[in-house]
N, C-alpha and C positions, 0 to 999 in steps of 0.2 A: 153648472149653469142654473141660475135662479129663475124659476118661472112662477107665475102667479096661479092662484086657485082656478081662475076662469079657463086657463089652458087645460088643466086636468079635468075640469067639468066637461069641456068640449071633447077631450080624449076619451071620456067614458063612452061616447058614441061608437068608438072603435070596438070596445068590449061588447056593445049591444048589436054590432053589425050582423051577427048570425042569429039574432033573436034571443040569445041566452047568454047571461053573464056568468061565467064559471068562477068557482072559488079561486082558481089560479090567477084569473084576470083581476079579481078584486084585490088579492094580496099584491100582485105585481103593480097595479096602478097606484094603490095607496103607498107602496114602498117607493115607487118612483117619485111620488109627490113629496114624501118625507125627505128623500135624497135631494130634492130641489128646494127644501126649506119650509115646506108647509107643515103646520101642526094645528092642534086645537080645532076651532070652529071651521077653519078653512079645510082641514082634512075631513071633517064631518060633511061639509058641502060636497066634496068629491065622493064620499061614500054614498050620499043621497042620490047623486047622479048615476051611481052604479046600481041603485035599487029601483029607479024610475027611468024608463027609456029616454035616452037623450039623442038629439039629432046632431049630426056632424056639422051642419050649417052654423051651429053656435060659434064655431071657431072664427067666423067672419066678424063677430062682435068683439073679439079679443085683439088688442093692439100688440102686435109682435114686431120686433125689430128684425131686420134682414138676417142677422146672425142667429136669431132664435127659431126661425122657421124650419131650418134643416134639422135642428135638434128635436123639435116637436114631431116632425115627420119620422125621425129615427125612433123616438119613443113609441109612436103609433105602430111602426113596422115591427118593433120588438114585441109589442103587446099582442099583435096578431098571432105570433108564434108561441106565446107563453104556455098555451094549453096543449101544445104538441100537434096542432092541426090548424091549417089556414083554410077557412071556408071561402068559397067564391064571393060571398057577400062581404067578407072581410077584405078581400083583395079589391073589390069595387069601392068600398068605403075608403080604403087607403089611397086609391087613385083619386077619388073625389077630394080627399084631404089635401093631396099634393096640388090639385088644381086650385082649391080654395086658398092655399098658402102661396100660390104663384111660383112654385118650384119648377126648375128645369128638370129634364130627365136625368141630367148628370148629377144634380144636387140630390134627387130622390135616390139614385143608385148609390151614391156615396153614403147617405144616411142609412139606407137599407143594409148595405154591406157592414157598416159599423154595428148595426143592431143585430145582424145575424152572426157576426164573427164569434161572439161568445154567448149567444142567447141560450144555447143548450147547456152550457156549463154553469151559467149563472142562476138557473132556475127562476125564482121570482125576484131576484135582486137585479137592479139596473146593471146591465152588462158593462164590463170594463171598456169594451170597444166603443160603446155609446157614451160613456163618461169621458173617454179620451176625445171623442168627436166634440163634445160640449166644450172641453177645455181648448181644443184646437180652434173652434169657432170664436170663443171668447178672446183668445190670443190674437187672432186675425183681426177682430173688431177693434182691438186696442192699438194695432199698428197704424 
């Protein structure tokens, strides 16, 4: 699924949730951005958001279609796990993101399961379960 730069800039707030952006989170978010088609200056803008604290409220400025919101939440859920530890502040930020995106608990659970399904095996690469979720969402949107 193709997502714009602003989505990944907003997602940098998830990496900042515990007050520290770890190397694994930088590699993971930049890798996810690349997997969704970002490059060049757009990628540098995401990197800048990982260097300067970003607020999750920025996601409200991003126009997302219904089919994109679950995917964005899934990326955020995966990002919280990428360093091997989910801090309480990350959990709270993820819940706030779900609220800002207007996701139901069922949609959140589906996206979180997809993110968790292969997150340990994928390391900093976007997990196959999450990529499959993105394809599933795109297919449903086309029907």
